[in-house]
C-alpha positions in Angstrom: -20.0 33.4 21.8 -19.7 31.8 18.4 -22.5 32.0 15.8 -21.5 29.0 13.6 -24.7 27.1 14.5 -28.4 27.7 13.6 -29.2 29.2 17.0 -26.5 31.8 16.4 -28.4 32.9 13.4 -31.6 33.0 15.3 -33.1 30.0 13.5 -34.7 27.2 15.5 -34.2 24.3 13.2 -33.0 23.1 9.7 -36.4 23.4 8.1 -36.6 27.1 9.0 -33.0 27.5 7.8 -33.8 25.9 4.5 -36.8 28.2 4.0 -34.6 31.2 4.8 -32.0 30.1 2.2 -34.7 29.5 -0.4 -36.1 33.0 0.2 -32.6 34.5 -0.3 -31.5 32.4 -3.3 -34.4 30.4 -4.8 -32.2 29.0 -7.5 -30.1 27.1 -5.0 -32.8 26.2 -2.6 -33.9 23.0 -4.5 -31.7 20.1 -4.9 -32.2 16.9 -6.9 -30.9 14.0 -4.9 -29.8 10.6 -6.3 -28.8 11.3 -9.9 -26.0 13.0 -11.5 -27.0 16.1 -13.5 -27.7 15.2 -17.1 -27.7 11.4 -16.5 -30.4 9.3 -18.1 -31.9 6.2 -16.4 -30.4 3.1 -17.9 -32.6 0.5 -19.7 -33.0 -3.0 -18.3 -30.9 -4.4 -21.1 -28.1 -1.9 -20.4 -28.1 -2.8 -16.7 -28.0 -6.5 -17.5 -25.2 -6.1 -20.0 -23.2 -4.1 -17.4 -23.8 -6.8 -14.7 -22.8 -9.6 -17.1 -19.6 -7.7 -17.9 -19.0 -7.2 -14.2 -19.3 -10.9 -13.5 -17.1 -12.0 -16.4 -14.6 -9.1 -16.2 -11.0 -9.0 -17.2 -10.7 -5.4 -15.8 -11.7 -3.3 -12.8 -15.3 -2.8 -11.8 -14.7 1.0 -11.9 -13.7 0.8 -15.6 -16.9 -1.2 -16.4 -19.0 1.3 -14.4 -17.3 4.2 -16.2 -18.1 2.7 -19.6 -21.7 2.2 -18.5 -21.9 5.8 -17.3 -22.7 5.0 -13.7 -20.8 4.9 -10.3 -19.2 1.7 -9.1 -21.5 1.4 -6.1 -24.5 1.6 -8.4 -23.1 -1.1 -10.6 -22.8 -3.4 -7.6 -26.4 -2.4 -6.6 -27.6 -3.6 -10.0 -25.7 -6.9 -9.6 -27.3 -7.4 -6.1 -30.8 -6.6 -7.5 -30.4 -9.0 -10.5 -28.4 -11.8 -8.9 -28.6 -11.3 -5.1 -25.8 -10.5 -2.6 -24.7 -14.1 -2.3 -23.4 -14.3 -5.9 -19.9 -13.2 -6.4 -19.4 -10.0 -8.4 -16.6 -11.5 -10.4 -15.5 -14.9 -11.5 -12.0 -15.7 -10.5 -9.6 -14.8 -13.2 -7.7 -17.8 -14.5 -4.0 -17.5 -13.8 -2.1 -17.4 -17.0 0.5 -20.2 -17.0 4.1 -19.2 -17.5 5.1 -19.6 -21.2 6.9 -22.8 -21.9 10.3 -21.2 -22.4 10.1 -19.3 -19.2 8.9 -22.4 -17.3 11.8 -24.4 -18.7 14.3 -21.8 -17.6 12.7 -21.7 -14.1 12.9 -25.5 -13.8 16.6 -25.4 -14.8 17.2 -22.8 -12.1 15.4 -24.9 -9.5 17.6 -27.9 -10.4 20.7 -25.7 -10.2 19.7 -24.5 -6.8 19.0 -28.0 -5.6 22.5 -29.1 -6.7 24.0 -26.1 -4.9 22.1 -27.1 -1.7 23.4 -30.6 -2.0 27.0 -29.3 -2.2 26.6 -27.4 1.1 
């Protein structure tokens, strides 16, 4: 018989197990859930600034979240709270057109290939 479950320790449920652990090691019995140790709640202005940066970004959401001192999912939660789920988290980045010199070279290459096809 294996004793890797609560019944193997003679404990009827998780609540009793938690009390047993707290009695043995009170310093680890209590946990704070939902916030990273040492983190400070962000002001409304800080959350708004992070959401604006998220929606007008030129970089990844994780980089913006890191600068704001929060997780990426929390950043998206702020966006959903302020703007709603239906609003896109990012504006589409405009595609940068090829520089004129590169574009001219590409057009010449296309013409060359068309001539080669015509010869076949």
